[in-house]
All heavy atoms as a GROMACS GRO file, in nm:
protein
  624
    1ARG      N    1   7.542   8.948   8.519
    1ARG     CA    2   7.438   9.042   8.556
    1ARG      C    3   7.386   9.004   8.694
    1ARG      O    4   7.355   8.889   8.720
    1ARG     CB    5   7.328   9.036   8.452
    1ARG     CG    6   7.214   9.125   8.483
    1ARG     CD    7   7.115   9.126   8.370
    1ARG     NE    8   7.006   9.212   8.407
    1ARG     CZ    9   6.903   9.238   8.332
    1ARG    NH1   10   6.896   9.185   8.212
    1ARG    NH2   11   6.808   9.317   8.372
    2THR      N   12   7.370   9.100   8.780
    2THR     CA   13   7.318   9.078   8.915
    2THR      C   14   7.167   9.080   8.911
    2THR      O   15   7.106   9.167   8.850
    2THR     CB   16   7.369   9.189   9.009
    2THR    OG1   17   7.511   9.185   9.011
    2THR    CG2   18   7.316   9.169   9.149
    3MET      N   19   7.107   8.981   8.976
    3MET     CA   20   6.962   8.971   8.982
    3MET      C   21   6.919   8.974   9.129
    3MET      O   22   6.992   8.929   9.216
    3MET     CB   23   6.913   8.842   8.918
    3MET     CG   24   6.948   8.828   8.771
    3MET     SD   25   6.875   8.955   8.667
    3MET     CE   26   6.707   8.902   8.659
    4ILE      N   27   6.800   9.025   9.154
    4ILE     CA   28   6.745   9.031   9.289
    4ILE      C   29   6.652   8.912   9.307
    4ILE      O   30   6.558   8.893   9.229
    4ILE     CB   31   6.671   9.164   9.312
    4ILE    CG1   32   6.772   9.279   9.301
    4ILE    CG2   33   6.600   9.164   9.446
    4ILE    CD1   34   6.711   9.415   9.301
    5GLU      N   35   6.678   8.831   9.408
    5GLU     CA   36   6.598   8.711   9.434
    5GLU      C   37   6.461   8.747   9.491
    5GLU      O   38   6.360   8.695   9.448
    5GLU     CB   39   6.674   8.620   9.532
    5GLU     CG   40   6.612   8.484   9.550
    5GLU     CD   41   6.621   8.396   9.427
    5GLU    OE1   42   6.716   8.410   9.349
    5GLU    OE2   43   6.531   8.313   9.409
    6ALA      N   44   6.460   8.835   9.591
    6ALA     CA   45   6.334   8.878   9.653
    6ALA      C   46   6.343   9.029   9.676
    6ALA      O   47   6.430   9.076   9.747
    6ALA     CB   48   6.313   8.806   9.786
    7ALA      N   49   6.252   9.103   9.614
    7ALA     CA   50   6.254   9.248   9.625
    7ALA      C   51   6.215   9.293   9.766
    7ALA      O   52   6.117   9.245   9.821
    7ALA     CB   53   6.158   9.310   9.524
    8PRO      N   54   6.292   9.383   9.826
    8PRO     CA   55   6.261   9.430   9.961
    8PRO      C   56   6.147   9.532   9.959
    8PRO      O   57   6.114   9.588   9.855
    8PRO     CB   58   6.392   9.497  10.004
    8PRO     CG   59   6.452   9.545   9.876
    8PRO     CD   60   6.415   9.442   9.774
    9HIS      N   61   6.089   9.558  10.075
    9HIS     CA   62   5.984   9.660  10.086
    9HIS      C   63   6.043   9.799  10.067
    9HIS      O   64   5.980   9.886  10.008
    9HIS     CB   65   5.913   9.652  10.221
    9HIS     CG   66   5.831   9.528  10.236
    9HIS    ND1   67   5.714   9.508  10.169
    9HIS    CD2   68   5.853   9.417  10.308
    9HIS    CE1   69   5.666   9.390  10.198
    9HIS    NE2   70   5.748   9.332  10.284
   10VAL      N   71   6.163   9.821  10.119
   10VAL     CA   72   6.234   9.948  10.104
   10VAL      C   73   6.365   9.920  10.031
   10VAL      O   74   6.440   9.832  10.070
   10VAL     CB   75   6.264  10.011  10.242
   10VAL    CG1   76   6.347  10.138  10.226
   10VAL    CG2   77   6.135  10.040  10.317
   11LEU      N   78   6.390   9.993   9.924
   11LEU     CA   79   6.511   9.974   9.844
   11LEU      C   80   6.603  10.094   9.860
   11LEU      O   81   6.560  10.208   9.841
   11LEU     CB   82   6.474   9.958   9.696
   11LEU     CG   83   6.589   9.937   9.600
   11LEU    CD1   84   6.655   9.801   9.625
   11LEU    CD2   85   6.540   9.947   9.456
   12ILE      N   86   6.726  10.069   9.897
   12ILE     CA   87   6.827  10.175   9.910
   12ILE      C   88   6.932  10.151   9.803
   12ILE      O   89   6.990  10.042   9.795
   12ILE     CB   90   6.891  10.175  10.050
   12ILE    CG1   91   6.783  10.200  10.156
   12ILE    CG2   92   7.003  10.278  10.058
   12ILE    CD1   93   6.832  10.182  10.298
   13VAL      N   94   6.957  10.251   9.720
   13VAL     CA   95   7.053  10.240   9.610
   13VAL      C   96   7.161  10.344   9.632
   13VAL      O   97   7.133  10.462   9.657
   13VAL     CB   98   6.984  10.265   9.474
   13VAL    CG1   99   7.085  10.261   9.361
   13VAL    CG2  100   6.873  10.164   9.452
   14GLN      N  101   7.286  10.302   9.619
   14GLN     CA  102   7.399  10.394   9.630
   14GLN      C  103   7.474  10.391   9.498
   14GLN      O  104   7.514  10.284   9.451
   14GLN     CB  105   7.492  10.353   9.743
   14GLN     CG  106   7.612  10.444   9.754
   14GLN     CD  107   7.702  10.405   9.870
   14GLN    OE1  108   7.661  10.338   9.963
   14GLN    NE2  109   7.826  10.446   9.862
   15LEU      N  110   7.491  10.507   9.436
   15LEU     CA  111   7.565  10.516   9.311
   15LEU      C  112   7.711  10.548   9.339
   15LEU      O  113   7.740  10.635   9.422
   15LEU     CB  114   7.506  10.626   9.222
   15LEU     CG  115   7.359  10.610   9.186
   15LEU    CD1  116   7.314  10.728   9.100
   15LEU    CD2  117   7.334  10.479   9.114
   16LYS      N  118   7.800  10.480   9.274
   16LYS     CA  119   7.943  10.508   9.289
   16LYS      C  120   7.974  10.635   9.209
   16LYS      O  121   7.968  10.636   9.087
   16LYS     CB  122   8.025  10.391   9.235
   16LYS     CG  123   8.173  10.414   9.249
   16LYS     CD  124   8.251  10.299   9.192
   16LYS     CE  125   8.398  10.333   9.192
   16LYS     NZ  126   8.473  10.238   9.111
   17ARG      N  127   8.005  10.741   9.280
   17ARG     CA  128   8.030  10.870   9.215
   17ARG      C  129   8.175  10.915   9.225
   17ARG      O  130   8.209  11.028   9.196
   17ARG     CB  131   7.939  10.977   9.276
   17ARG     CG  132   7.791  10.946   9.266
   17ARG     CD  133   7.736  10.961   9.125
   17ARG     NE  134   7.741  11.100   9.088
   17ARG     CZ  135   7.765  11.145   8.967
   17ARG    NH1  136   7.787  11.062   8.869
   17ARG    NH2  137   7.769  11.273   8.943
   18PHE      N  138   8.262  10.824   9.269
   18PHE     CA  139   8.404  10.852   9.279
   18PHE      C  140   8.481  10.740   9.210
   18PHE      O  141   8.435  10.626   9.207
   18PHE     CB  142   8.447  10.864   9.425
   18PHE     CG  143   8.377  10.972   9.500
   18PHE    CD1  144   8.265  10.945   9.578
   18PHE    CD2  145   8.420  11.103   9.491
   18PHE    CE1  146   8.199  11.045   9.646
   18PHE    CE2  147   8.354  11.204   9.558
   18PHE     CZ  148   8.244  11.176   9.636
   19ALA      N  149   8.597  10.771   9.155
   19ALA     CA  150   8.681  10.670   9.089
   19ALA      C  151   8.816  10.665   9.160
   19ALA      O  152   8.868  10.768   9.205
   19ALA     CB  153   8.700  10.706   8.943
   20PHE      N  154   8.872  10.546   9.170
   20PHE     CA  155   9.004  10.528   9.230
   20PHE      C  156   9.092  10.455   9.130
   20PHE      O  157   9.056  10.347   9.084
   20PHE     CB  158   8.993  10.448   9.361
   20PHE     CG  159   9.124  10.429   9.431
   20PHE    CD1  160   9.191  10.537   9.486
   20PHE    CD2  161   9.180  10.302   9.442
   20PHE    CE1  162   9.312  10.520   9.551
   20PHE    CE2  163   9.301  10.285   9.508
   20PHE     CZ  164   9.366  10.394   9.561
   21ASP      N  165   9.205  10.514   9.093
   21ASP     CA  166   9.292  10.454   8.992
   21ASP      C  167   9.411  10.378   9.052
   21ASP      O  168   9.505  10.344   8.983
   21ASP     CB  169   9.343  10.560   8.894
   21ASP     CG  170   9.433  10.664   8.960
   21ASP    OD1  171   9.470  10.648   9.078
   21ASP    OD2  172   9.468  10.762   8.892
   22GLY      N  173   9.406  10.352   9.182
   22GLY     CA  174   9.516  10.284   9.249
   22GLY      C  175   9.605  10.380   9.326
   22GLY      O  176   9.678  10.339   9.415
   23LYS      N  177   9.599  10.507   9.290
   23LYS     CA  178   9.679  10.609   9.358
   23LYS      C  179   9.595  10.725   9.409
   23LYS      O  180   9.616  10.774   9.518
   23LYS     CB  181   9.788  10.663   9.263
   23LYS     CG  182   9.891  10.562   9.224
   23LYS     CD  183   9.995  10.624   9.134
   23LYS     CE  184  10.097  10.519   9.091
   23LYS     NZ  185  10.196  10.575   9.002
   24THR      N  186   9.504  10.770   9.326
   24THR     CA  187   9.425  10.888   9.363
   24THR      C  188   9.275  10.860   9.347
   24THR      O  189   9.234  10.775   9.270
   24THR     CB  190   9.462  11.010   9.276
   24THR    OG1  191   9.436  10.978   9.139
   24THR    CG2  192   9.607  11.049   9.294
   25THR      N  193   9.197  10.939   9.420
   25THR     CA  194   9.052  10.932   9.410
   25THR      C  195   9.003  11.058   9.341
   25THR      O  196   9.048  11.168   9.373
   25THR     CB  197   8.989  10.923   9.550
   25THR    OG1  198   9.041  10.809   9.616
   25THR    CG2  199   8.838  10.911   9.543
   26SER      N  200   8.911  11.043   9.246
   26SER     CA  201   8.856  11.161   9.179
   26SER      C  202   8.704  11.150   9.174
   26SER      O  203   8.648  11.041   9.176
   26SER     CB  204   8.913  11.173   9.037
   26SER     OG  205   8.881  11.058   8.961
   27LYS      N  206   8.641  11.265   9.169
   27LYS     CA  207   8.495  11.270   9.166
   27LYS      C  208   8.448  11.255   9.021
   27LYS      O  209   8.506  11.313   8.930
   27LYS     CB  210   8.447  11.404   9.223
   27LYS     CG  211   8.297  11.416   9.227
   27LYS     CD  212   8.253  11.544   9.293
   27LYS     CE  213   8.101  11.552   9.291
   27LYS     NZ  214   8.052  11.674   9.352
   28LEU      N  215   8.343  11.176   9.001
   28LEU     CA  216   8.282  11.163   8.868
   28LEU      C  217   8.180  11.275   8.855
   28LEU      O  218   8.087  11.284   8.933
   28LEU     CB  219   8.215  11.026   8.855
   28LEU     CG  220   8.307  10.906   8.875
   28LEU    CD1  221   8.228  10.776   8.870
   28LEU    CD2  222   8.419  10.904   8.774
   29ASN      N  223   8.199  11.361   8.757
   29ASN     CA  224   8.119  11.483   8.749
   29ASN      C  225   8.004  11.478   8.649
   29ASN      O  226   7.936  11.578   8.630
   29ASN     CB  227   8.208  11.603   8.716
   29ASN     CG  228   8.295  11.641   8.833
   29ASN    OD1  229   8.245  11.654   8.944
   29ASN    ND2  230   8.424  11.656   8.811
   30HIS      N  231   7.980  11.364   8.584
   30HIS     CA  232   7.869  11.361   8.489
   30HIS      C  233   7.736  11.366   8.566
   30HIS      O  234   7.724  11.308   8.672
   30HIS     CB  235   7.877  11.239   8.397
   30HIS     CG  236   7.882  11.108   8.467
   30HIS    ND1  237   7.999  11.055   8.517
   30HIS    CD2  238   7.785  11.020   8.497
   30HIS    CE1  239   7.974  10.940   8.576
   30HIS    NE2  240   7.845  10.916   8.565
   31PRO      N  241   7.639  11.435   8.511
   31PRO     CA  242   7.511  11.452   8.583
   31PRO      C  243   7.430  11.322   8.588
   31PRO      O  244   7.434  11.241   8.497
   31PRO     CB  245   7.438  11.559   8.502
   31PRO     CG  246   7.498  11.552   8.366
   31PRO     CD  247   7.640  11.507   8.384
   32VAL      N  248   7.358  11.306   8.698
   32VAL     CA  249   7.266  11.194   8.715
   32VAL      C  250   7.130  11.252   8.747
   32VAL      O  251   7.117  11.328   8.843
   32VAL     CB  252   7.312  11.100   8.829
   32VAL    CG1  253   7.208  10.992   8.855
   32VAL    CG2  254   7.447  11.040   8.798
   33GLU      N  255   7.030  11.219   8.667
   33GLU     CA  256   6.894  11.268   8.690
   33GLU      C  257   6.804  11.148   8.720
   33GLU      O  258   6.768  11.074   8.630
   33GLU     CB  259   6.844  11.345   8.569
   33GLU     CG  260   6.924  11.473   8.544
   33GLU     CD  261   6.869  11.556   8.432
   33GLU    OE1  262   6.748  11.544   8.400
   33GLU    OE2  263   6.946  11.633   8.374
   34PRO      N  264   6.771  11.128   8.847
   34PRO     CA  265   6.690  11.012   8.884
   34PRO      C  266   6.544  11.027   8.842
   34PRO      O  267   6.491  11.138   8.836
   34PRO     CB  268   6.701  11.008   9.036
   34PRO     CG  269   6.725  11.150   9.073
   34PRO     CD  270   6.806  11.210   8.962
   35ASN      N  271   6.482  10.915   8.811
   35ASN     CA  272   6.338  10.914   8.785
   35ASN      C  273   6.266  10.912   8.919
   35ASN      O  274   6.321  10.868   9.019
   35ASN     CB  275   6.300  10.791   8.704
   35ASN     CG  276   6.356  10.794   8.565
   35ASN    OD1  277   6.372  10.899   8.506
   35ASN    ND2  278   6.389  10.677   8.513
   36GLU      N  279   6.141  10.952   8.919
   36GLU     CA  280   6.064  10.951   9.043
   36GLU      C  281   6.025  10.808   9.081
   36GLU      O  282   6.006  10.778   9.198
   36GLU     CB  283   5.939  11.038   9.030
   36GLU     CG  284   5.866  11.053   9.160
   36GLU     CD  285   5.752  11.152   9.154
   36GLU    OE1  286   5.761  11.250   9.079
   36GLU    OE2  287   5.654  11.131   9.227
   37THR      N  288   6.013  10.720   8.983
   37THR     CA  289   5.980  10.580   9.012
   37THR      C  290   6.084  10.488   8.950
   37THR      O  291   6.148  10.522   8.850
   37THR     CB  292   5.840  10.542   8.959
   37THR    OG1  293   5.838  10.562   8.818
   37THR    CG2  294   5.731  10.623   9.025
   38LEU      N  295   6.098  10.370   9.009
   38LEU     CA  296   6.189  10.267   8.959
   38LEU      C  297   6.111  10.138   8.948
   38LEU      O  298   6.053  10.091   9.046
   38LEU     CB  299   6.307  10.250   9.056
   38LEU     CG  300   6.403  10.135   9.026
   38LEU    CD1  301   6.474  10.156   8.893
   38LEU    CD2  302   6.503  10.119   9.139
   39GLU      N  303   6.107  10.081   8.829
   39GLU     CA  304   6.042   9.953   8.805
   39GLU      C  305   6.151   9.846   8.812
   39GLU      O  306   6.249   9.852   8.739
   39GLU     CB  307   5.974   9.951   8.668
   39GLU     CG  308   5.870  10.059   8.648
   39GLU     CD  309   5.752  10.048   8.742
   39GLU    OE1  310   5.719   9.937   8.785
   39GLU    OE2  311   5.693  10.153   8.776
   40LEU      N  312   6.132   9.748   8.897
   40LEU     CA  313   6.237   9.651   8.926
   40LEU      C  314   6.219   9.516   8.856
   40LEU      O  315   6.306   9.431   8.863
   40LEU     CB  316   6.242   9.629   9.077
   40LEU     CG  317   6.372   9.581   9.137
   40LEU    CD1  318   6.485   9.678   9.110
   40LEU    CD2  319   6.355   9.561   9.286
   41ALA      N  320   6.110   9.494   8.784
   41ALA     CA  321   6.078   9.362   8.727
   41ALA      C  322   6.193   9.302   8.645
   41ALA      O  323   6.222   9.184   8.656
   41ALA     CB  324   5.952   9.371   8.642
   42GLU      N  325   6.261   9.382   8.563
   42GLU     CA  326   6.367   9.328   8.478
   42GLU      C  327   6.492   9.287   8.557
   42GLU      O  328   6.581   9.222   8.503
   42GLU     CB  329   6.405   9.426   8.368
   42GLU     CG  330   6.475   9.552   8.417
   42GLU     CD  331   6.511   9.645   8.304
   42GLU    OE1  332   6.613   9.623   8.237
   42GLU    OE2  333   6.434   9.741   8.282
   43PHE      N  334   6.498   9.323   8.685
   43PHE     CA  335   6.614   9.289   8.768
   43PHE      C  336   6.584   9.180   8.871
   43PHE      O  337   6.667   9.148   8.954
   43PHE     CB  338   6.666   9.414   8.840
   43PHE     CG  339   6.701   9.525   8.746
   43PHE    CD1  340   6.619   9.635   8.733
   43PHE    CD2  341   6.816   9.517   8.668
   43PHE    CE1  342   6.651   9.737   8.645
   43PHE    CE2  343   6.848   9.618   8.579
   43PHE     CZ  344   6.765   9.728   8.567
   44THR      N  345   6.461   9.127   8.869
   44THR     CA  346   6.426   9.021   8.964
   44THR      C  347   6.433   8.886   8.894
   44THR      O  348   6.402   8.875   8.775
   44THR     CB  349   6.285   9.041   9.023
   44THR    OG1  350   6.191   9.044   8.917
   44THR    CG2  351   6.277   9.170   9.103
   45SER      N  352   6.475   8.784   8.967
   45SER     CA  353   6.493   8.651   8.907
   45SER      C  354   6.361   8.590   8.860
   45SER      O  355   6.359   8.510   8.767
   45SER     CB  356   6.564   8.558   9.004
   45SER     OG  357   6.492   8.549   9.125
   46ASP      N  358   6.249   8.627   8.922
   46ASP     CA  359   6.121   8.571   8.882
   46ASP      C  360   6.038   8.667   8.796
   46ASP      O  361   5.926   8.636   8.756
   46ASP     CB  362   6.039   8.529   9.005
   46ASP     CG  363   6.006   8.644   9.098
   46ASP    OD1  364   6.045   8.759   9.068
   46ASP    OD2  365   5.942   8.619   9.202
   47GLY      N  366   6.093   8.786   8.767
   47GLY     CA  367   6.023   8.884   8.683
   47GLY      C  368   5.905   8.950   8.750
   47GLY      O  369   5.824   9.015   8.684
   48ALA      N  370   5.892   8.933   8.882
   48ALA     CA  371   5.780   8.991   8.955
   48ALA      C  372   5.785   9.144   8.948
   48ALA      O  373   5.890   9.204   8.963
   48ALA     CB  374   5.781   8.946   9.101
   49ALA      N  375   5.671   9.204   8.923
   49ALA     CA  376   5.663   9.349   8.915
   49ALA      C  377   5.679   9.409   9.054
   49ALA      O  378   5.612   9.369   9.148
   49ALA     CB  379   5.530   9.391   8.854
   50ARG      N  380   5.768   9.502   9.066
   50ARG     CA  381   5.789   9.574   9.192
   50ARG      C  382   5.824   9.717   9.155
   50ARG      O  383   5.916   9.740   9.077
   50ARG     CB  384   5.901   9.508   9.272
   50ARG     CG  385   5.929   9.569   9.405
   50ARG     CD  386   5.815   9.540   9.502
   50ARG     NE  387   5.845   9.603   9.628
   50ARG     CZ  388   5.778   9.583   9.737
   50ARG    NH1  389   5.677   9.502   9.738
   50ARG    NH2  390   5.810   9.644   9.847
   51SER      N  391   5.751   9.812   9.209
   51SER     CA  392   5.772   9.953   9.178
   51SER      C  393   5.810  10.028   9.305
   51SER      O  394   5.752  10.005   9.411
   51SER     CB  395   5.643  10.012   9.120
   51SER     OG  396   5.661  10.147   9.088
   52TYR      N  397   5.908  10.117   9.292
   52TYR     CA  398   5.954  10.198   9.404
   52TYR      C  399   5.940  10.345   9.368
   52TYR      O  400   5.966  10.385   9.255
   52TYR     CB  401   6.100  10.169   9.437
   52TYR     CG  402   6.124  10.030   9.488
   52TYR    CD1  403   6.155   9.926   9.402
   52TYR    CD2  404   6.113  10.002   9.623
   52TYR    CE1  405   6.175   9.798   9.448
   52TYR    CE2  406   6.133   9.874   9.671
   52TYR     CZ  407   6.165   9.773   9.583
   52TYR     OH  408   6.184   9.647   9.629
   53ARG      N  409   5.900  10.425   9.466
   53ARG     CA  410   5.888  10.569   9.448
   53ARG      C  411   6.004  10.636   9.523
   53ARG      O  412   6.030  10.604   9.639
   53ARG     CB  413   5.756  10.619   9.504
   53ARG     CG  414   5.734  10.766   9.480
   53ARG     CD  415   5.594  10.804   9.523
   53ARG     NE  416   5.574  10.946   9.500
   53ARG     CZ  417   5.496  11.021   9.574
   53ARG    NH1  418   5.428  10.968   9.672
   53ARG    NH2  419   5.484  11.149   9.548
   54LEU      N  420   6.071  10.729   9.456
   54LEU     CA  421   6.183  10.799   9.517
   54LEU      C  422   6.136  10.875   9.640
   54LEU      O  423   6.039  10.951   9.635
   54LEU     CB  424   6.245  10.895   9.416
   54LEU     CG  425   6.368  10.972   9.462
   54LEU    CD1  426   6.483  10.876   9.492
   54LEU    CD2  427   6.409  11.072   9.356
   55TYR      N  428   6.206  10.856   9.752
   55TYR     CA  429   6.169  10.921   9.877
   55TYR      C  430   6.272  11.025   9.919
   55TYR      O  431   6.238  11.130   9.970
   55TYR     CB  432   6.152  10.816   9.988
   55TYR     CG  433   6.116  10.875  10.121
   55TYR    CD1  434   5.986  10.920  10.145
   55TYR    CD2  435   6.209  10.888  10.221
   55TYR    CE1  436   5.952  10.978  10.267
   55TYR    CE2  437   6.177  10.945  10.343
   55TYR     CZ  438   6.049  10.989  10.366
   55TYR     OH  439   6.016  11.045  10.485
   56ALA      N  440   6.400  10.994   9.898
   56ALA     CA  441   6.504  11.087   9.942
   56ALA      C  442   6.630  11.071   9.856
   56ALA      O  443   6.654  10.966   9.799
   56ALA     CB  444   6.539  11.063  10.088
   57LEU      N  445   6.708  11.178   9.851
   57LEU     CA  446   6.838  11.179   9.784
   57LEU      C  447   6.940  11.241   9.876
   57LEU      O  448   6.909  11.337   9.947
   57LEU     CB  449   6.836  11.266   9.658
   57LEU     CG  450   6.759  11.219   9.537
   57LEU    CD1  451   6.757  11.329   9.432
   57LEU    CD2  452   6.824  11.095   9.480
   58VAL      N  453   7.061  11.189   9.874
   58VAL     CA  454   7.174  11.254   9.941
   58VAL      C  455   7.269  11.297   9.830
   58VAL      O  456   7.304  11.218   9.742
   58VAL     CB  457   7.245  11.159  10.039
   58VAL    CG1  458   7.367  11.227  10.100
   58VAL    CG2  459   7.150  11.114  10.148
   59VAL      N  460   7.308  11.423   9.832
   59VAL     CA  461   7.387  11.483   9.725
   59VAL      C  462   7.519  11.535   9.781
   59VAL      O  463   7.521  11.596   9.889
   59VAL     CB  464   7.309  11.600   9.660
   59VAL    CG1  465   7.390  11.666   9.550
   59VAL    CG2  466   7.176  11.553   9.608
   60HIS      N  467   7.629  11.513   9.706
   60HIS     CA  468   7.758  11.571   9.743
   60HIS      C  469   7.782  11.691   9.654
   60HIS      O  470   7.775  11.682   9.531
   60HIS     CB  471   7.872  11.470   9.724
   60HIS     CG  472   8.007  11.527   9.752
   60HIS    ND1  473   8.090  11.574   9.654
   60HIS    CD2  474   8.071  11.547   9.869
   60HIS    CE1  475   8.201  11.619   9.709
   60HIS    NE2  476   8.192  11.604   9.840
   61ASP      N  477   7.809  11.805   9.714
   61ASP     CA  478   7.838  11.928   9.641
   61ASP      C  479   7.981  11.967   9.674
   61ASP      O  480   8.011  12.006   9.787
   61ASP     CB  481   7.741  12.039   9.683
   61ASP     CG  482   7.760  12.166   9.602
   61ASP    OD1  483   7.825  12.161   9.496
   61ASP    OD2  484   7.708  12.270   9.646
   62GLY      N  485   8.069  11.953   9.578
   62GLY     CA  486   8.210  11.985   9.599
   62GLY      C  487   8.289  11.954   9.474
   62GLY      O  488   8.242  11.883   9.385
   63THR      N  489   8.411  12.003   9.468
   63THR     CA  490   8.492  11.986   9.348
   63THR      C  491   8.576  11.860   9.349
   63THR      O  492   8.631  11.822   9.247
   63THR     CB  493   8.586  12.108   9.330
   63THR    OG1  494   8.665  12.122   9.447
   63THR    CG2  495   8.506  12.234   9.306
   64SER      N  496   8.588  11.795   9.464
   64SER     CA  497   8.668  11.673   9.470
   64SER      C  498   8.607  11.573   9.567
   64SER      O  499   8.512  11.604   9.638
   64SER     CB  500   8.811  11.706   9.514
   64SER     OG  501   8.816  11.729   9.653
   65ALA      N  502   8.667  11.455   9.570
   65ALA     CA  503   8.622  11.351   9.663
   65ALA      C  504   8.664  11.381   9.806
   65ALA      O  505   8.619  11.316   9.899
   65ALA     CB  506   8.678  11.217   9.619
   66HIS      N  507   8.750  11.481   9.824
   66HIS     CA  508   8.807  11.510   9.956
   66HIS      C  509   8.753  11.637  10.020
   66HIS      O  510   8.792  11.673  10.131
   66HIS     CB  511   8.959  11.518   9.946
   66HIS     CG  512   9.019  11.394   9.888
   66HIS    ND1  513   9.021  11.274   9.954
   66HIS    CD2  514   9.075  11.371   9.767
   66HIS    CE1  515   9.078  11.183   9.878
   66HIS    NE2  516   9.111  11.238   9.764
   67SER      N  517   8.665  11.707   9.948
   67SER     CA  518   8.610  11.829  10.007
   67SER      C  519   8.469  11.851   9.954
   67SER      O  520   8.430  11.796   9.852
   67SER     CB  521   8.697  11.950   9.973
   67SER     OG  522   8.694  11.975   9.833
   68GLY      N  523   8.393  11.931  10.024
   68GLY     CA  524   8.257  11.961   9.984
   68GLY      C  525   8.160  11.936  10.098
   68GLY      O  526   8.200  11.915  10.212
   69HIS      N  527   8.034  11.938  10.065
   69HIS     CA  528   7.929  11.919  10.164
   69HIS      C  529   7.827  11.819  10.111
   69HIS      O  530   7.806  11.807   9.990
   69HIS     CB  531   7.856  12.052  10.192
   69HIS     CG  532   7.945  12.156  10.251
   69HIS    ND1  533   7.975  12.159  10.385
   69HIS    CD2  534   8.012  12.258  10.194
   69HIS    CE1  535   8.057  12.260  10.408
   69HIS    NE2  536   8.080  12.322  10.294
   70TYR      N  537   7.765  11.749  10.202
   70TYR     CA  538   7.655  11.660  10.168
   70TYR      C  539   7.526  11.726  10.214
   70TYR      O  540   7.520  11.786  10.320
   70TYR     CB  541   7.669  11.525  10.239
   70TYR     CG  542   7.776  11.437  10.179
   70TYR    CD1  543   7.905  11.438  10.230
   70TYR    CD2  544   7.747  11.354  10.071
   70TYR    CE1  545   8.003  11.357  10.175
   70TYR    CE2  546   7.844  11.272  10.016
   70TYR     CZ  547   7.972  11.275  10.068
   70TYR     OH  548   8.069  11.196  10.014
   71TYR      N  549   7.423  11.718  10.132
   71TYR     CA  550   7.291  11.765  10.172
   71TYR      C  551   7.187  11.668  10.116
   71TYR      O  552   7.218  11.584  10.031
   71TYR     CB  553   7.264  11.909  10.130
   71TYR     CG  554   7.281  11.937   9.982
   71TYR    CD1  555   7.172  11.934   9.896
   71TYR    CD2  556   7.406  11.970   9.930
   71TYR    CE1  557   7.187  11.961   9.763
   71TYR    CE2  558   7.422  11.996   9.795
   71TYR     CZ  559   7.312  11.991   9.712
   71TYR     OH  560   7.327  12.018   9.578
   72SER      N  561   7.066  11.678  10.166
   72SER     CA  562   6.964  11.581  10.125
   72SER      C  563   6.835  11.650  10.084
   72SER      O  564   6.804  11.760  10.128
   72SER     CB  565   6.937  11.481  10.237
   72SER     OG  566   6.890  11.547  10.351
   73TYR      N  567   6.763  11.580   9.998
   73TYR     CA  568   6.627  11.617   9.962
   73TYR      C  569   6.539  11.502  10.008
   73TYR      O  570   6.566  11.386   9.976
   73TYR     CB  571   6.611  11.630   9.810
   73TYR     CG  572   6.691  11.741   9.748
   73TYR    CD1  573   6.811  11.716   9.683
   73TYR    CD2  574   6.644  11.871   9.752
   73TYR    CE1  575   6.884  11.818   9.624
   73TYR    CE2  576   6.716  11.974   9.693
   73TYR     CZ  577   6.835  11.946   9.628
   73TYR     OH  578   6.906  12.047   9.571
   74VAL      N  579   6.435  11.532  10.085
   74VAL     CA  580   6.347  11.428  10.138
   74VAL      C  581   6.203  11.467  10.109
   74VAL      O  582   6.163  11.581  10.133
   74VAL     CB  583   6.368  11.410  10.290
   74VAL    CG1  584   6.275  11.303  10.344
   74VAL    CG2  585   6.514  11.376  10.322
   75ARG      N  586   6.128  11.371  10.060
   75ARG     CA  587   5.986  11.394  10.031
   75ARG      C  588   5.911  11.416  10.162
   75ARG      O  589   5.933  11.344  10.259
   75ARG     CB  590   5.929  11.273   9.957
   75ARG     CG  591   5.788  11.294   9.908
   75ARG     CD  592   5.741  11.171   9.831
   75ARG     NE  593   5.824  11.136   9.717
   75ARG     CZ  594   5.817  11.194   9.596
   75ARG    NH1  595   5.730  11.290   9.575
   75ARG    NH2  596   5.896  11.156   9.499
   76ALA      N  597   5.822  11.513  10.166
   76ALA     CA  598   5.742  11.540  10.285
   76ALA      C  599   5.643  11.427  10.308
   76ALA      O  600   5.610  11.352  10.216
   76ALA     CB  601   5.667  11.673  10.269
   77SER      N  602   5.594  11.413  10.429
   77SER     CA  603   5.498  11.308  10.460
   77SER      C  604   5.369  11.321  10.380
   77SER      O  605   5.297  11.224  10.360
   77SER     CB  606   5.467  11.306  10.610
   77SER     OG  607   5.412  11.430  10.649
   78SER      N  608   5.344  11.442  10.328
   78SER     CA  609   5.225  11.464  10.244
   78SER      C  610   5.245  11.407  10.103
   78SER      O  611   5.152  11.405  10.024
   78SER     CB  612   5.195  11.613  10.234
   78SER     OG  613   5.302  11.680  10.169
   79GLY      N  614   5.369  11.363  10.073
   79GLY     CA  615   5.398  11.307   9.941
   79GLY      C  616   5.452  11.407   9.842
   79GLY      O  617   5.484  11.373   9.730
   80VAL      N  618   5.463  11.532   9.881
   80VAL     CA  619   5.511  11.638   9.791
   80VAL      C  620   5.661  11.650   9.803
   80VAL      O  621   5.718  11.644   9.908
   80VAL     CB  622   5.444  11.773   9.824
   80VAL    CG1  623   5.497  11.882   9.733
   80VAL    CG2  624   5.296  11.760   9.811
   0.00000   0.00000   0.00000
């Protein structure tokens, strides 16, 4: 299990949404619904409470790993 030694002020998470079987790459199509907040305490080596609020998402819209478009959702400076 991977543990975080010191939680950063800004956390960037990238989910692996493509699979490679040694010959071909395919897109993983199961839905992912992120929470607005992420509590990190169970992943830190000292159990320190650290909470992150979702600020932005980058989304791939396409039928394969080789085609489609990327777009983003970003929270406004007002917090909405």
